[in-house]
N, C-alpha and C positions, 0 to 999 in steps of 0.2 A: 527320564526324560516326563515332564508332570504330561497330565490329557488333555489336549485342546482347550473342553469344555471347561477348566476349569482355571485359565486361562483369562477366559472372559467375562468372566464371572466372577461377584464382589464372596465364593469359597477361597478357601482356602486350598490349595494342591494336599491330595489323602498323606504324601510321607511329612505337611507340615514344614517343610521348606523354603525359600524368600522364591516368589517369583522370578526376579530377576535370577537370580540360580540356576532357574530349567529354560529362561530366554535364554541365558550363556551356553546352555548345554543344546538348544536348538541350533543357537552359532555354529555352533561348534558340528555339530549332526552335520549340517547340511555344510560346511568347506569341505568337512572330509567325505561328500561326496562328491562336489568340485573337483576335489583334488582329484577323485579315481576316473571321476570322468575327462576332465583333462590329461589324467594318463591315455588313457583311452582313444582321442582324441588324434593326442601329439603317434600314438600307435599309429590309426589309420592311417597318420600322414604320413608317416614312416613308406607306408607300403606305398602311398599312389604316390608318390616323389620314387621309388622305385623301379613301380612299374612303366614308372614317366622314360625313368635313363634304360631301360628294358625297349624301350619303343624306342627309340630313338639309337641306339646299338642297335637292332636291327632293323631301323628301314637303311642303314648307313651301312650293312652291309650287304643289304643287297643289291643299295647302289653300286657299289663298291663289285657284289661276280656282277654284274651286268657290262660294268664302267671293263671289268678286269676280260669278261668274253669279250669285250671289244664292239659291242653295241650302244645305241644311242640311249641311256636311261628312258629320258622320252615319250623316242618313236620306238623304243621296248615295251611300257605300258602301255600306251596307243596301240600299237596289234593288240596284243593279253586284249583289252578291250574291246576289241573291236571283233575279235574271234568271240571273245565266251557269249558279247550279242546275238552273235549268225549263228552260233550254236543251240543258244537259249529258244529264239526265233524258230529253227528249226522243228525244238520239239514242243514248241506251243502249236505253230499250224495244226490245224485239223488233216487228217486222213483223208480222201474221200475212199471209201472203200468200196463204195458202188461200182459196176461194171460198166465202164464207159460207149 
C-alpha cells in the first residue's frame, strides 16, 4: 500500500506504481476490514440471540415451576418481593446498643 503523503502530493509513489492501483489496494484493504467486522458483529448478534432465548426458557421454567406447585405466579412473585424488602429493612435499621 502506498504512503498517504505520496497520494496527496505531486510526488510519485516510491515503487513507481500508478496512483489508481494504490487507491484500489486501499479499497481492498478497507473491504477486508469491513468483512471481518461484519463477521464479528454477526457472531455477537448470534450470542445475543442465544442469551435472549435462554432468558425466555429460564423465565418459562420458573413460571411452570410456580404453577406446577399450585401457586399463583403473580402472588408468589409479590410475596417474594415483600419478604425481600422486609428482610432488607430489618438489616438496615440501626440497632440501639445503649441501655434503655
